Structure formats: C-alpha cells, structure tokens
PDB file of N, CA, C and O in Angstrom:
ATOM      1  N   MET A   1       0.804  -1.587  -0.011  1.00  0.00           N
ATOM      2  CA  MET A   1      -0.315  -0.115  -0.354  1.00  0.00           C
ATOM      3  C   MET A   1       0.968   1.255   0.281  1.00  0.00           C
ATOM      4  O   MET A   1       0.333   2.296   0.113  1.00  0.00           O
ATOM      5  N   ASP A   2       2.102   1.574   0.767  1.00  0.00           N
ATOM      6  CA  ASP A   2       3.106   3.027   0.779  1.00  0.00           C
ATOM      7  C   ASP A   2       3.177   2.687  -0.202  1.00  0.00           C
ATOM      8  O   ASP A   2       2.358   3.416  -0.761  1.00  0.00           O
ATOM      9  N   ASN A   3       3.814   1.691  -1.374  1.00  0.00           N
ATOM     10  CA  ASN A   3       3.536   2.344  -2.773  1.00  0.00           C
ATOM     11  C   ASN A   3       2.938   3.038  -3.890  1.00  0.00           C
ATOM     12  O   ASN A   3       3.005   3.439  -5.052  1.00  0.00           O
ATOM     13  N   VAL A   4       2.143   2.892  -2.512  1.00  0.00           N
ATOM     14  CA  VAL A   4       0.785   3.680  -4.084  1.00  0.00           C
ATOM     15  C   VAL A   4       0.663   4.983  -4.179  1.00  0.00           C
ATOM     16  O   VAL A   4       0.344   5.644  -5.167  1.00  0.00           O
ATOM     17  N   PHE A   5       1.125   5.592  -2.326  1.00  0.00           N
ATOM     18  CA  PHE A   5       1.418   7.250  -2.630  1.00  0.00           C
ATOM     19  C   PHE A   5       2.876   7.521  -2.561  1.00  0.00           C
ATOM     20  O   PHE A   5       3.221   8.696  -2.439  1.00  0.00           O
ATOM     21  N   ILE A   6       3.690   6.680  -2.617  1.00  0.00           N
ATOM     22  CA  ILE A   6       4.813   7.225  -3.302  1.00  0.00           C
ATOM     23  C   ILE A   6       5.092   7.340  -4.763  1.00  0.00           C
ATOM     24  O   ILE A   6       5.977   7.996  -5.313  1.00  0.00           O
ATOM     25  N   GLU A   7       3.746   6.226  -5.534  1.00  0.00           N
ATOM     26  CA  GLU A   7       4.109   6.822  -7.090  1.00  0.00           C
ATOM     27  C   GLU A   7       3.377   8.061  -7.163  1.00  0.00           C
ATOM     28  O   GLU A   7       3.637   8.852  -8.069  1.00  0.00           O
ATOM     29  N   ARG A   8       2.476   8.318  -6.295  1.00  0.00           N
ATOM     30  CA  ARG A   8       1.541   9.112  -7.126  1.00  0.00           C
ATOM     31  C   ARG A   8       1.990  10.149  -6.851  1.00  0.00           C
ATOM     32  O   ARG A   8       1.514  11.081  -7.500  1.00  0.00           O
ATOM     33  N   LEU A   9       3.287  10.580  -5.605  1.00  0.00           N
ATOM     34  CA  LEU A   9       3.571  11.640  -5.365  1.00  0.00           C
ATOM     35  C   LEU A   9       4.566  11.809  -6.913  1.00  0.00           C
ATOM     36  O   LEU A   9       4.513  12.725  -7.734  1.00  0.00           O
ATOM     37  N   TYR A  10       5.294  10.778  -6.919  1.00  0.00           N
ATOM     38  CA  TYR A  10       6.168  10.525  -8.296  1.00  0.00           C
ATOM     39  C   TYR A  10       5.495  11.133  -9.193  1.00  0.00           C
ATOM     40  O   TYR A  10       6.063  12.125  -9.650  1.00  0.00           O
ATOM     41  N   LEU A  11       4.268  10.843  -9.700  1.00  0.00           N
ATOM     42  CA  LEU A  11       3.424  11.572 -11.031  1.00  0.00           C
ATOM     43  C   LEU A  11       2.674  12.632 -11.121  1.00  0.00           C
ATOM     44  O   LEU A  11       1.957  13.163 -11.969  1.00  0.00           O
ATOM     45  N   SER A  12       3.177  12.912  -9.492  1.00  0.00           N
ATOM     46  CA  SER A  12       2.417  14.832  -9.822  1.00  0.00           C
ATOM     47  C   SER A  12       3.956  15.638 -10.380  1.00  0.00           C
ATOM     48  O   SER A  12       5.180  15.616 -10.253  1.00  0.00           O
ATOM     49  N   SER A  13       2.505  16.517 -11.264  1.00  0.00           N
ATOM     50  CA  SER A  13       3.936  17.661 -11.664  1.00  0.00           C
ATOM     51  C   SER A  13       3.815  18.481 -10.757  1.00  0.00           C
ATOM     52  O   SER A  13       2.830  18.820 -10.102  1.00  0.00           O
ATOM     53  N   TYR A  14       5.633  19.030 -10.720  1.00  0.00           N
ATOM     54  CA  TYR A  14       5.534  20.076 -10.253  1.00  0.00           C
ATOM     55  C   TYR A  14       6.236  21.649 -11.306  1.00  0.00           C
ATOM     56  O   TYR A  14       6.983  21.558 -12.280  1.00  0.00           O
ATOM     57  N   ARG A  15       5.951  22.322 -10.987  1.00  0.00           N
ATOM     58  CA  ARG A  15       5.970  23.328 -11.629  1.00  0.00           C
ATOM     59  C   ARG A  15       7.476  23.713 -11.422  1.00  0.00           C
ATOM     60  O   ARG A  15       8.378  23.680 -12.259  1.00  0.00           O
ATOM     61  N   ASN A  16       7.539  24.163  -9.831  1.00  0.00           N
ATOM     62  CA  ASN A  16       9.262  24.739  -9.498  1.00  0.00           C
ATOM     63  C   ASN A  16       8.995  23.955  -8.179  1.00  0.00           C
ATOM     64  O   ASN A  16       7.893  23.607  -7.755  1.00  0.00           O
ATOM     65  N   LEU A  17      10.590  23.678  -7.438  1.00  0.00           N
ATOM     66  CA  LEU A  17      11.146  23.355  -6.605  1.00  0.00           C
ATOM     67  C   LEU A  17      10.359  23.270  -5.237  1.00  0.00           C
ATOM     68  O   LEU A  17      10.234  22.289  -4.504  1.00  0.00           O
ATOM     69  N   ILE A  18       9.713  24.929  -5.032  1.00  0.00           N
ATOM     70  CA  ILE A  18       8.612  25.303  -4.348  1.00  0.00           C
ATOM     71  C   ILE A  18       7.308  24.203  -3.890  1.00  0.00           C
ATOM     72  O   ILE A  18       6.897  23.809  -2.799  1.00  0.00           O
ATOM     73  N   GLU A  19       6.958  23.978  -5.126  1.00  0.00           N
ATOM     74  CA  GLU A  19       5.389  23.537  -5.180  1.00  0.00           C
ATOM     75  C   GLU A  19       5.786  21.608  -4.870  1.00  0.00           C
ATOM     76  O   GLU A  19       5.113  20.709  -4.365  1.00  0.00           O
ATOM     77  N   LEU A  20       7.569  21.656  -5.629  1.00  0.00           N
ATOM     78  CA  LEU A  20       7.366  20.247  -4.709  1.00  0.00           C
ATOM     79  C   LEU A  20       7.899  19.754  -3.394  1.00  0.00           C
ATOM     80  O   LEU A  20       7.784  18.639  -2.884  1.00  0.00           O
ATOM     81  N   GLN A  21       8.523  20.858  -2.947  1.00  0.00           N
ATOM     82  CA  GLN A  21       8.698  20.847  -1.302  1.00  0.00           C
ATOM     83  C   GLN A  21       7.240  21.286  -0.846  1.00  0.00           C
ATOM     84  O   GLN A  21       6.813  20.652   0.119  1.00  0.00           O
ATOM     85  N   ALA A  22       6.363  22.305  -1.395  1.00  0.00           N
ATOM     86  CA  ALA A  22       5.789  21.844  -0.576  1.00  0.00           C
ATOM     87  C   ALA A  22       4.537  19.623  -0.384  1.00  0.00           C
ATOM     88  O   ALA A  22       4.167  18.748   0.398  1.00  0.00           O
ATOM     89  N   GLY A  23       4.544  19.874  -1.175  1.00  0.00           N
ATOM     90  CA  GLY A  23       3.939  18.166  -2.077  1.00  0.00           C
ATOM     91  C   GLY A  23       4.549  17.038  -1.168  1.00  0.00           C
ATOM     92  O   GLY A  23       4.013  16.044  -0.679  1.00  0.00           O
ATOM     93  N   ILE A  24       5.610  17.424  -1.109  1.00  0.00           N
ATOM     94  CA  ILE A  24       6.274  15.883  -0.127  1.00  0.00           C
ATOM     95  C   ILE A  24       6.147  16.647   0.810  1.00  0.00           C
ATOM     96  O   ILE A  24       5.149  16.094   1.272  1.00  0.00           O
ATOM     97  N   ASP A  25       6.417  17.888   1.833  1.00  0.00           N
ATOM     98  CA  ASP A  25       6.011  18.042   2.768  1.00  0.00           C
ATOM     99  C   ASP A  25       4.272  17.551   3.116  1.00  0.00           C
ATOM    100  O   ASP A  25       4.091  16.511   3.750  1.00  0.00           O
ATOM    101  N   GLU A  26       3.384  18.170   2.767  1.00  0.00           N
ATOM    102  CA  GLU A  26       2.363  17.238   2.676  1.00  0.00           C
ATOM    103  C   GLU A  26       2.261  15.986   2.888  1.00  0.00           C
ATOM    104  O   GLU A  26       1.958  15.559   4.002  1.00  0.00           O
ATOM    105  N   TRP A  27       2.563  14.980   1.567  1.00  0.00           N
ATOM    106  CA  TRP A  27       2.623  13.286   2.359  1.00  0.00           C
ATOM    107  C   TRP A  27       3.497  13.433   3.144  1.00  0.00           C
ATOM    108  O   TRP A  27       2.490  13.872   3.700  1.00  0.00           O
ATOM    109  N   MET A  28       4.607  13.561   4.002  1.00  0.00           N
ATOM    110  CA  MET A  28       5.138  13.270   5.005  1.00  0.00           C
ATOM    111  C   MET A  28       3.709  13.544   6.100  1.00  0.00           C
ATOM    112  O   MET A  28       3.073  12.643   6.646  1.00  0.00           O
ATOM    113  N   HIS A  29       3.503  14.687   6.194  1.00  0.00           N
ATOM    114  CA  HIS A  29       1.974  14.450   6.791  1.00  0.00           C
ATOM    115  C   HIS A  29       1.652  13.615   6.811  1.00  0.00           C
ATOM    116  O   HIS A  29       2.207  12.651   7.337  1.00  0.00           O
ATOM    117  N   ASP A  30       0.716  13.623   6.304  1.00  0.00           N
ATOM    118  CA  ASP A  30      -0.185  12.803   5.800  1.00  0.00           C
ATOM    119  C   ASP A  30      -0.112  11.537   6.385  1.00  0.00           C
ATOM    120  O   ASP A  30      -0.881  11.411   7.338  1.00  0.00           O
ATOM    121  N   TYR A  31       0.518  10.632   6.136  1.00  0.00           N
ATOM    122  CA  TYR A  31       1.614  10.026   6.115  1.00  0.00           C
ATOM    123  C   TYR A  31       2.278   9.528   7.807  1.00  0.00           C
ATOM    124  O   TYR A  31       2.240   8.377   8.241  1.00  0.00           O
ATOM    125  N   ASN A  32       2.683  10.376   8.321  1.00  0.00           N
ATOM    126  CA  ASN A  32       2.963  10.410   9.472  1.00  0.00           C
ATOM    127  C   ASN A  32       1.681  10.875  10.874  1.00  0.00           C
ATOM    128  O   ASN A  32       1.685  10.498  12.046  1.00  0.00           O
ATOM    129  N   HIS A  33       1.148  11.379  10.486  1.00  0.00           N
ATOM    130  CA  HIS A  33      -0.183  11.917  10.955  1.00  0.00           C
ATOM    131  C   HIS A  33      -1.464  11.224  10.815  1.00  0.00           C
ATOM    132  O   HIS A  33      -2.300  11.443  11.692  1.00  0.00           O
ATOM    133  N   HIS A  34      -1.718  10.537   9.993  1.00  0.00           N
ATOM    134  CA  HIS A  34      -2.968  11.127   9.035  1.00  0.00           C
ATOM    135  C   HIS A  34      -3.266   8.848   9.172  1.00  0.00           C
ATOM    136  O   HIS A  34      -4.270   8.305   9.634  1.00  0.00           O
ATOM    137  N   ARG A  35      -1.943   8.093   8.563  1.00  0.00           N
ATOM    138  CA  ARG A  35      -2.417   7.619   8.451  1.00  0.00           C
ATOM    139  C   ARG A  35      -1.637   5.951   9.562  1.00  0.00           C
ATOM    140  O   ARG A  35      -0.478   6.057   9.963  1.00  0.00           O
ATOM    141  N   ILE A  36      -2.453   4.615   9.890  1.00  0.00           N
ATOM    142  CA  ILE A  36      -2.183   4.340  10.466  1.00  0.00           C
ATOM    143  C   ILE A  36      -0.541   3.011   9.799  1.00  0.00           C
ATOM    144  O   ILE A  36      -0.066   2.816   8.681  1.00  0.00           O
ATOM    145  N   HIS A  37      -0.222   2.455  11.133  1.00  0.00           N
ATOM    146  CA  HIS A  37       1.336   1.364  10.198  1.00  0.00           C
ATOM    147  C   HIS A  37       0.498   0.355  11.277  1.00  0.00           C
ATOM    148  O   HIS A  37      -0.053   0.344  12.378  1.00  0.00           O
ATOM    149  N   GLN A  38       0.856  -0.542  10.017  1.00  0.00           N
ATOM    150  CA  GLN A  38       0.498  -2.541  10.790  1.00  0.00           C
ATOM    151  C   GLN A  38       1.574  -2.518  12.036  1.00  0.00           C
ATOM    152  O   GLN A  38       1.416  -2.782  13.228  1.00  0.00           O
ATOM    153  N   ALA A  39       3.106  -1.963  11.051  1.00  0.00           N
ATOM    154  CA  ALA A  39       4.389  -2.348  12.077  1.00  0.00           C
ATOM    155  C   ALA A  39       4.305  -1.383  13.123  1.00  0.00           C
ATOM    156  O   ALA A  39       4.905  -1.433  14.197  1.00  0.00           O
ATOM    157  N   LEU A  40       3.516  -0.502  12.732  1.00  0.00           N
ATOM    158  CA  LEU A  40       3.623   0.622  14.811  1.00  0.00           C
ATOM    159  C   LEU A  40       2.027  -0.067  15.662  1.00  0.00           C
ATOM    160  O   LEU A  40       1.166   0.566  16.274  1.00  0.00           O
ATOM    161  N   ASP A  41       2.126  -1.707  15.355  1.00  0.00           N
ATOM    162  CA  ASP A  41       0.803  -1.747  15.505  1.00  0.00           C
ATOM    163  C   ASP A  41      -0.490  -1.485  15.780  1.00  0.00           C
ATOM    164  O   ASP A  41      -1.252  -1.891  16.657  1.00  0.00           O
ATOM    165  N   TYR A  42      -0.665  -0.337  14.400  1.00  0.00           N
ATOM    166  CA  TYR A  42      -1.984   0.142  14.300  1.00  0.00           C
ATOM    167  C   TYR A  42      -1.797   1.196  14.736  1.00  0.00           C
ATOM    168  O   TYR A  42      -2.480   1.688  15.634  1.00  0.00           O
ATOM    169  N   THR A  43      -0.698   1.822  14.108  1.00  0.00           N
ATOM    170  CA  THR A  43      -1.272   3.293  15.429  1.00  0.00           C
ATOM    171  C   THR A  43       0.272   4.340  14.091  1.00  0.00           C
ATOM    172  O   THR A  43       1.260   4.097  13.398  1.00  0.00           O
ATOM    173  N   LYS A  44      -0.681   5.553  14.582  1.00  0.00           N
ATOM    174  CA  LYS A  44       0.084   5.975  14.076  1.00  0.00           C
ATOM    175  C   LYS A  44       1.873   6.953  14.107  1.00  0.00           C
ATOM    176  O   LYS A  44       2.435   7.007  15.201  1.00  0.00           O
ATOM    177  N   PRO A  45       2.156   7.226  13.603  1.00  0.00           N
ATOM    178  CA  PRO A  45       3.700   7.299  13.875  1.00  0.00           C
ATOM    179  C   PRO A  45       3.801   8.471  15.050  1.00  0.00           C
ATOM    180  O   PRO A  45       4.287   8.440  16.181  1.00  0.00           O
ATOM    181  N   TRP A  46       3.307   9.246  14.492  1.00  0.00           N
ATOM    182  CA  TRP A  46       3.454  10.305  15.702  1.00  0.00           C
ATOM    183  C   TRP A  46       2.898   9.957  16.975  1.00  0.00           C
ATOM    184  O   TRP A  46       3.554  10.153  17.998  1.00  0.00           O
ATOM    185  N   GLN A  47       1.948   9.544  17.004  1.00  0.00           N
ATOM    186  CA  GLN A  47       1.157   9.408  18.698  1.00  0.00           C
ATOM    187  C   GLN A  47       1.975   8.316  19.114  1.00  0.00           C
ATOM    188  O   GLN A  47       1.794   7.870  20.247  1.00  0.00           O
ATOM    189  N   LEU A  48       3.596   7.384  17.739  1.00  0.00           N
ATOM    190  CA  LEU A  48       4.587   6.657  18.962  1.00  0.00           C
ATOM    191  C   LEU A  48       5.305   7.915  19.779  1.00  0.00           C
ATOM    192  O   LEU A  48       5.206   8.303  20.943  1.00  0.00           O
ATOM    193  N   TYR A  49       5.960   8.307  18.801  1.00  0.00           N
ATOM    194  CA  TYR A  49       6.735   8.755  18.717  1.00  0.00           C
ATOM    195  C   TYR A  49       7.016  10.506  19.230  1.00  0.00           C
ATOM    196  O   TYR A  49       8.047  11.038  19.641  1.00  0.00           O
ATOM    197  N   ARG A  50       5.961  10.942  19.053  1.00  0.00           N
ATOM    198  CA  ARG A  50       5.467  12.249  20.337  1.00  0.00           C
ATOM    199  C   ARG A  50       6.442  12.668  21.180  1.00  0.00           C
ATOM    200  O   ARG A  50       6.833  11.542  21.489  1.00  0.00           O
ATOM    201  N   PRO A  51       7.202  13.456  21.849  1.00  0.00           N
ATOM    202  CA  PRO A  51       7.861  13.952  22.321  1.00  0.00           C
ATOM    203  C   PRO A  51       7.377  13.401  23.740  1.00  0.00           C
ATOM    204  O   PRO A  51       7.977  12.634  24.493  1.00  0.00           O
ATOM    205  N   ASN A  52       5.868  14.126  23.930  1.00  0.00           N
ATOM    206  CA  ASN A  52       4.912  13.768  25.359  1.00  0.00           C
ATOM    207  C   ASN A  52       4.478  11.936  25.286  1.00  0.00           C
ATOM    208  O   ASN A  52       3.414  11.634  25.825  1.00  0.00           O
ATOM    209  N   SER A  53       5.042  11.163  24.839  1.00  0.00           N
ATOM    210  CA  SER A  53       4.356   9.735  24.506  1.00  0.00           C
ATOM    211  C   SER A  53       5.455   9.434  25.770  1.00  0.00           C
ATOM    212  O   SER A  53       4.802   8.686  26.497  1.00  0.00           O
ATOM    213  N   GLY A  54       6.694   9.613  26.366  1.00  0.00           N
ATOM    214  CA  GLY A  54       7.308   9.095  27.796  1.00  0.00           C
ATOM    215  C   GLY A  54       8.332   7.832  27.080  1.00  0.00           C
ATOM    216  O   GLY A  54       8.672   6.886  27.790  1.00  0.00           O
ATOM    217  N   LEU A  55       8.748   7.911  25.722  1.00  0.00           N
ATOM    218  CA  LEU A  55       9.876   7.621  24.960  1.00  0.00           C
ATOM    219  C   LEU A  55      11.027   8.525  25.833  1.00  0.00           C
ATOM    220  O   LEU A  55      11.700   7.973  26.703  1.00  0.00           O
ATOM    221  N   ALA A  56      11.210  10.198  25.462  1.00  0.00           N
ATOM    222  CA  ALA A  56      12.083  10.883  25.770  1.00  0.00           C
ATOM    223  C   ALA A  56      12.450  10.185  27.177  1.00  0.00           C
ATOM    224  O   ALA A  56      13.657  10.018  27.354  1.00  0.00           O
ATOM    225  N   GLU A  57      11.741   9.830  28.021  1.00  0.00           N
ATOM    226  CA  GLU A  57      11.865   9.821  30.118  1.00  0.00           C
ATOM    227  C   GLU A  57      12.242   8.250  29.768  1.00  0.00           C
ATOM    228  O   GLU A  57      13.092   7.942  30.604  1.00  0.00           O
ATOM    229  N   ALA A  58      12.045   7.375  29.102  1.00  0.00           N
ATOM    230  CA  ALA A  58      13.052   6.276  29.027  1.00  0.00           C
ATOM    231  C   ALA A  58      14.282   5.918  28.136  1.00  0.00           C
ATOM    232  O   ALA A  58      14.819   4.811  28.095  1.00  0.00           O
ATOM    233  N   ALA A  59      14.697   7.190  27.327  1.00  0.00           N
ATOM    234  CA  ALA A  59      16.032   7.583  26.941  1.00  0.00           C
ATOM    235  C   ALA A  59      17.290   7.613  28.094  1.00  0.00           C
ATOM    236  O   ALA A  59      18.426   7.949  27.760  1.00  0.00           O
TER     237      ALA A  59
END
C-alpha cells in the first residue's frame, strides 16, 4: 500500500522546487499524522514517537 502513495508523489507534476517541497511536506504529514501503520501496532507514527509519549524519559 505504501508504494501507491510514493508512486502518486512521483506522478504529480511540479512547476518548481517550492511546489515539490510543498508536495513532499504534505505527503509526509499525511503519512505520519493520518495513516495507521501495521508495523506500529496500527497506530500513527506521531502517536508513538511524539515527545510527550514517554519515550524521551525512558531514553
């Protein structure tokens, strides 16, 4: 499923580097904040790795 999102990013046409960066930023935000990940026990990465999750104190 992840390949679909990556391929869609490549298929988008960008007129300049600013548009490209905005597209990448939007994709990364969606990937980390809105999509659940099977490898992370069906949670979103930001939920697991955010600074207040308790991981910082454990390190």
